N, C-alpha and C positions, 0 to 999 in steps of 0.2 A: 259738391252735393251729390247724393246718390241719384241715379237716373230714376229709380223708383224703389218701392219696398215690396218684397215678396213674402207672402204668408209663411209662417213656420208650420210645423206639424200641428194638427188639431190639439185639443185639450190633453192634458196629461192623463195617465192611466186612472180610470175611475176607481175610487176606493183606496188608492195608495196614499202614503204620506206626502204632503206637499211642503215645499221649502219653508213657507211662512208659518206653518202650523203642523209640526210633526207630532202625531198623536199615536201613542200606544195606550198606556193607561192614563197618562197625563201629558200635558204639553211640556216637553223637555228641552226643545231647542227653538230659538227664534233668531233669524238673521237680519241684520241691519239693512235698511233701504231695499227690501225686496220689491217694493212697489215700482221702483225704477226699472228693475229687471222685467217685471210683468208688463209694464207700459211699453217697453221696447219690443217684447215678444208680441204684444197685441198689435203694435204698429207694423211689425214685419222686419225681415232682415234687409239691410241696405244693399242694393245692387248697383255696382259702380261700372264705369267703362273699363274694359279689359284690353290691354295692348299686347299683341303678339311680339315677342322679343327675338325668338330664334326657333328654327326648325332643325332638328338633328335626324339624319337618316331619311328613311322613306315614309310613306303615308302611315299614320298611326293615331290612335285615340289616347295614347299615353300622355299625361300632362305633368309638367313641373310648374307650379304656380307660386309666384311671390305675392303674398298677401296674408291677411289674418284669416283664421278659421271661418268666422261668420261670413265675411264678404266672399270668400272662396266658395262656401256652400251656397250662397245666394246665386253665384254665377253658375254652379253646377245644376242647381234646381231650375234656373231659367232655361238652361240648355237641355233639360230633361234627363240628366245623367243620374243613374242610380248606382250606388256602390254596394258591394256584397260583403266585404270584410273591411272593418276599420280597426287599425291599431293606432293608438295615440300614446305618446310619452310626454304629457304636458309638464310644465313647471310643477314642482312638488310643494310650493310655498315653504321652501326650506330656509330662506334667508340667505342663501349662498349666491355669490357672484361667479359667473362662468366666463373664463378668459380663454382667448385663443393665443397660442404662442406663435409669434411672427418671426420667421427665420429669414435672414438675409441670404440671398443666393450668392454663388461664387461669381466674381467678375470673370467674364469670358477670357480675359487675358491671363488671369491667375489660373483659371481652369486648364488652359493650354499647357502651362508650365507643369501643373500637377499630373496631367495626362502624359506628358513627355517623360516625367520621372516615374511613371507607373505607380503612383501613390494612391491609396484609398483614403477618402476623406471620412473622418469620424464625426459623429454627432457632437461630441464634446468640443470640437474645434469651432463649431458654428456660432455665429453671433445671432442673438435672438432677444426679443422683448415681448412682453405680453400686452394684449389689448382686450379690454372687457367687452364681451359680446352682449350679454344681458344680465340683469340682476333679478334673481328670483325672490323678490321681497314683497310680501303681501300681508295685509291684515286678513285674518282668517275669514271674516265676513265677506270682504271684497272678493277673495279667492273663490269662495263657494258660490257666490252669485255669478261670478265670471264662468266658472265651470258649468253651472246649471244652464246658462245661456248657450254655451258651446255644445253641451250634450243635446239640448233641444234641437239646435240647428243641424247637428250631425244626423240625428234620428230622422229629420225631415227628408234626407236624401238617401236613406238606406233602403235596400230592396226588401221584399217580403221574407226572403230567406237569409237576411243579413245577420252578421255577427259583429260585435264590437268588443275589443280588448283594450282596457284602460290601465296603463302602467303607472303605479304610484308607489309610495313607501308608507311605512307604519305611522308616520307623523300626521298624515292627512287622509290616507286611504279610507279609513272607516267612515269619515264624514262624507266623502264622495260616494261611497257605496250607498248611503242613504239617498243621495240625489239620483243615483242610477236606479234604485228601487222605484223611485217616483217616475222617472222619465221612461224607463223600459219595462217596469213592472217586476215585482218581487218574484213572480212565477216564471219570469224569463231569465233568471239568474242561472248560469250553468256551472261555473267554477270560480274559485279563488285560487290562482296559480301562485305558488311561492317560487320565485327565482333566487336560488341560493348560489352565491359565488364563492366557492371554496378556496380560490387562490388569493383572496383578499385578506391580508393579515393586518389586524389593527393592534396598536400598541397599548398604552396605559389608559384604559377606560374603566370607569367605575360602573360595575354591572357587566352584563354580557354584551360583547361587541355586536352592533347591528350589522348583519351580513346578508341581508336579503331584501328584495323588493316584492311588491304584491301586484298581481295583474288580475283584474276582474273581467270575467267573460260573461256577457249578456247577449241575448238574441232578440230579434224583433218578435218572433213567434215560435214558441217552444214546440209547436206541432209541425213546424216547417222550417227547420234550420239545418245547416250543414255541420256535421261533426264526423271527422275521419279518425281512424286509429293512426297513431304515430308510434313507431317502434324505436327503441333505444338500443344501440349496440352495447352489450355487456362487457365486451373485451375478453370474454372467456366463456367456456361452456359450463352451464349449470344444469344439474339433474333435479327435476322436480316432477310432482304428479301432474298428469294431464287433467285438465278441467273441462267439464261438459255441463250443459244446462239441464237441470232436473225440472220437468214440468210439475211433478208431484210436490217437490219442496220449494219450487219457484226461486231457485238460486243455483249458483255454480257449485258443483260437487266434484270430487275426485272420480275419474273414469276407472272402471274395473273391467277385467277380462271375464271370460265365461266361467272361470273358477272363483271369481269374486276378489281376485288380487288387484291391488291398485296398479295402474299402468303409469310407468315413469318415462318421460322423454328428456332428451338433451336440448337445452335452449341456449342460443347465443345472443338472443335479444329479448326485450320485454316491452310490453305496452307502456307508454309513458303515463305516469300518474300526475298528481297536481303539485309535486315538488320537483323542480328542475335544477339539477346541479350542473351549472354551466359557468365556466371560468370567465373572468374579465380580461385575462392577459392578452387575448387576441386583439383587443381594441386599445390596450394601454401600453403595449411593448413596442418600442421604436422599430424593431426589425420584423414585426408581424406584417403579413400581407394585408390584413384587414385594417391596420392602423391608419387612421385618417387625421390624427391630431385634432379631433373634434371633441369638445368637453363632454358631451352627453351621448356619445356613440354607444350603441348596443351591439352585442355579438351577433354574427350572422346566424348561428345555430338557434338562438332564441327566437328570431323572426321566422326562421325556417319551420320550426315546430308550430308556431302560431298559424302561419299561412297554410301549411299542409293540414293541420288539424281543423281549421275553421273555414276552408274553402276548397272548391274543386277547380279544375282548369276551365271548365265550361259551365254555363248556367243550365244548359238543356242537354237532353240525351242525344239529340242529333248533332251536337258539338258545332253549333253555328255561331254561338255567342259566348265570348270570353268573360270570365269572372273579372270584376274590378276590385282591386285592393287599394285602399286610401289611407294616407297618414297625414293628418292636418297639423302636426307639429314635427315635421319630417326630419329636422336635424341633419345628420350626415348622409341620409338617404339609404340606410340599410334596408328599410322596408321596400322601397321601390326596386332596389337592386335584386333582392331575393324574390320578390314577386315576378320580376322579369325573368329571372333564372328558372322559375317554376312554371313559366308559360302563362302567367296572369297579366292582365292589364294593370297599370298602376297610375295613381295620382299622388303626387308629392306636393305638400303645401308648407310654406314657412315664411315668416316675416323677414328673416335675416338674409341679406345678400350672400353672406358666407355660406349659408346652408344651400342656397340655390347653386352657387358655384361648385361647392363640394359634391353635390349630387349630380350635377351636370358632368363633371369630370369623371366621376365614378361610373355613370351610365355610358359615357362615351367609350370607356375602357371595356365595358360589358357589351359593346356593339348594339345598344338599345336604340330604338326609334322613339322620338318624343318631341313635344312642343313645349317651349318655355313661354309662359304668359306672365304679365305683371298687372295687378289690379290697381287702377288709378283711384285709390281710396282717400285722397285728400291730403297726403303729406309726402314730401320727398325726403326720405331718410338718407342718412349717409350710408352706413352698412347695416345698421340695426337700430331699434328704438333706444337701447341703452346708450349707445354712443351719441345719438342725437341729444338725449337729455343731458348727458355730461357736457356737451358743447354749448347748450343753450345759454348758460350763464355768461359765457364769453361773447355770444353772438348778439344778445340784446344790448344795444348801446347804453352805457352808463348804469347797468344793473348792479345793485348791491344786494347781497344775501343777508339773512339773519338780522333784520332790522327790528329794534326794540319797539314793541307795541303792535307788531304785525305778525299774525299767527302763521303757522306752517302751511295753511291753506294757500297763501300767496307765495309765488315763486321767489319774490324779492320786491325791490322797489327801485324806481328811477327818480331823478330830481329834474323837474322842469321849472323854468324861470318864472312862469306865471302861476302854475298849479302847486308848486312846492313838491313835497314827497308824494309820489304816485305809486301805490301798490300795483304789482303786476301779477296776473294769474296766467299760468301756462298749464294746459292739460298734460296729464301724465301719459306719455305715449306708450308706456308699458301696460296701461290699463284701458282695455277696450271701452269700459263704461264711461270714460271721460272723453272719448274720441269726438263724439258729436255734441256740439253746443246747441242745446235745445231749451225749451221753456222750463222744464224741471231744474236744469243746471243753472240757468239764469236766475230762477226764483231763489235757489239756495244762495246765490251771490248777493242779490239785492235785499232779501228779507232775512238773511242770517249773517253772512260774513261782513257786509257793510256795517251792520249793527254792532258787530263784535270788535271792530277796530278800536284800539286803545289810544290812538293818536288822531288828531284832527287832519282830515284830508279833503281835498276838493275834487279829486278825480281818481279813477282807477282804470287800468288797461286790462282788457280781457282778450287774450290771444285764443284763437281756435284753429284747428286743423280741418275740421269739417263743421258745417253749420246747417241746421235744419231749414230755417226760413228766416233770412236776416231781417227782412222788413217786418215780419210778425214779431220777431224778438225785440227789435227796436221799439215797436209799438207797445209791447208788453212792459219793457223797461220804463217807458215814458208814463204809462198808466199806473204802474205798481211800485215804482221806486219812491219810498216815503222819505228818503233823505235828499239833501241838496247835492249829493256827490254825483258827478258826471261819470257815466260808464261808457268807455270807448271800446268798440270791438275792432280787433285787428286780425288779419289773416296771417297765421304763422308761416304758411307756405311761401309768402313773398319774402319773408326774412330768410328762410332757408335757401331759397333759390338764388338770392343775391350773393350769398357767401360761398356757394359751391365753386371751387376753383379746380379746373381740370388739370391733370398732370400734363407736363410738357414733354413731347417726344419728338426727336429728330431722327430721320431715316432717309435712306436712298434706295431706289429701285433700279436695278440694272438687268440686262438680259445676258445670260451666259449660255450660249448654245441654244438648246430648246427650252430652257427653264428660265424663270425670272427669280432673281435673288433680291430679297428685301433685307437690308442691313440696318439694324438699330445703332445709331451712333451716339445718341445721348438720351437720357431719361431723367426727368426731374419731378419729384413729387413733394410739393410744399407741405402737405399734411403729414407725410411720412417723416420728412426732415424735422418738423416740429416735434413729432412723437419721439424720434431718436434723440433730439436735443434734450427733451424732458428726461428721458432715460439716463442720458449721460450726466445731466446735472444732479439727478437723484443719486446716481452711483458715486459721483465725486464727493457729494456731501457725506454719504455713508462711509466712504473710505477715510475721510477726515475724522469722523467720529469714532470709527472702529479701528482705525490705523491699518486697514488692509488695502493692498494695492488694487486699484480698479482699472480694468482694461476697457476703454470706451469704444463705442461703435463708430467707425469712420467710413464715410462713403467716398468712393472714387469719383474722379471728375466726370466720368461718363455716366455713373449712376445706374449701370445695367444690373447691378446686384439687387435692385429694387423691383425687378420684373419677375413675375411668376408665369405668365402665359401670353403668347402672341398668336393671334388668329387672323387669317386673311379671308376676305370675302371676294371672290373673283366673279361673282354673278350679279350682285346688286349694289347700287349706290345709296339706296335708302330702303326703309321698311325692315321687316324681320331679318335678323342676321342669318347668313348662310356660311358656315365654316367650310371653306373649300380645302383648307389645310391649316393645321395648328401645331404648335409645340408648347409643352408645359415643362418648366424647369423645376425638378423636385429640390428639396432642401439640401441635398448633397451635390447639386449642380448637374445631375444627369438629366438627359432629355427624354420626355415622354412624347413620342411622335405619333400624332393622331390616335392617341389612346394606347399605344404600344410602348412599353418600357424598353429603354436601351441603356447601354453602358457608355454612351457618348456624352461628352461635355458640350454645353452650348457654346457656339462660337460667335454669338451676336447676330446670326443670320437665320432667315427662314426662306425656303424655296417653294415655288408654286409652278404648275404647268401652264397656267394662264396669267395674264397680267392682272395683278390684284387691283380691285376698285376701292376697297376699304380695308383698314387695318384696325384691329382691336388689341389693346394692351391692358392686361390686368396686373396691378402691382401686388406686392406680397401681402397687403392687408385686404385686398379684394376690390379696391376701386378700379373701375374700368373706363378707359378712354378710347373713343372711336374717332378716327380721322378718315376723311374722304381723300383718297390718294390722288384721284384725277384733278381735284381742285388745287392740291398742293403742287403737283408736278406740272 
């Protein structure tokens, strides 16, 4: 349960269109279930306990937060944090699934042989499989209600000179702009920026190929917002007339000399307009320095223009207080990285553990100082909500899907000896609106969905990840359930916690001269082995159907090729992690030593100046296992 609820921003801009009743000359749009959104906003944003996970570098206000946008903003508001520039690249309601390619690392023994032969490893040689990170699948009404709530909560923590840039595409952007008109005010709209990516070539499409995204720039107060000139290198010298401001004509005109002739200058750069031609290749090409193999990664140049154009380094002329840049759907962490490069403070928020790990590693390479926090918001996910939803069907004992007579509202059904067929409700973890089980949600179940069941049932099970007030809900069910059907409430967290199996790691620590050597001798990940088995089974089946040879993924007895990162904490046996030293193995098998890339292959070992107290190992999918060395040794 939330510790408490924190008020949102006061009422929306007076006189603007509101979500439930958009008026120009007539009512043209109405969204489903707005009352639930307004009820949540009236109640306030949930403030949960926050756990410090790791501190990197020295003292800093920079934050990397694992959690949802709303709960992260509740934490920031409780702490009195105001952000000056917000960039968000939320899901586009596109219906697309986003996957992460998981590469097996080289076995250290094999890497030694390759190093001895002075061979370069090629991407094509690597074994890999995909794992879905999240699904961008929404009903339009649900998406817009969700976006409205997020925009409201973001506004509540923005400073008076704040700017917000919302990155969308042509399929949903025009709807969201209406919401932004309401939340921030039409008069606070600055620009619609078109990001055109000229290096994206599309094949056979009917009509013109979509080759751009839209970014909407709004401010809190148009009389008090930051807007800086951003210049673009033309790559050549261009001669054109010099422009000056004419008070008489109230516009820019060509400058003239004392004889009335137009003055021409040579220009090698121009002020950026609202169409930005920036290629995607830097984030999609394997050999690019920017490439992080993250599905929704954006180019550094895109974020550099936004941050330079919409923020200063300091809030005040005395240069005592740094500007804060925040990204609440942080993804691969480009916003945080560029903000740090430009001398701003940063806040990176994302629900997926892969995002947190990607930005952590990126910021370590950038020598940034920051804290990692995790919001304890009621559910222990695997790596991301999508993966958890995919797993739930297997985790609920005896669950069957697609039962005749039971609508899609129900996740499935189980069979009990006394109750017979029991429909099971599970909240959609990808949808914030379903996260908290409250009276409106229970009312929908007992006064709508129970009535709509086409088969006779005696009982239903309602799982929850967070609950408003269980005693009040049980009382409400007892007093308002007009059927004879029993409604059993169950905590989904208990189910998830029971099945989380840690990876198995075997290692030895020895002292060699003045350093300590920790050698990993064996690593076993049950979840990864299952994933690889599924991949091999699918590949073998396809090879039989298509008649093509399939080369399966085989894991060595040691299993070291399943390891991505090893970190040692030589300071603490508990509490927030302190990385005294760490190595990351990239997909080619090369070692990144404390953020510095090398051309060395991993030999299965990591050294430290002090005796390590804890060891953390991250597998190639992102699961992390922490072992207390002193207890083992």
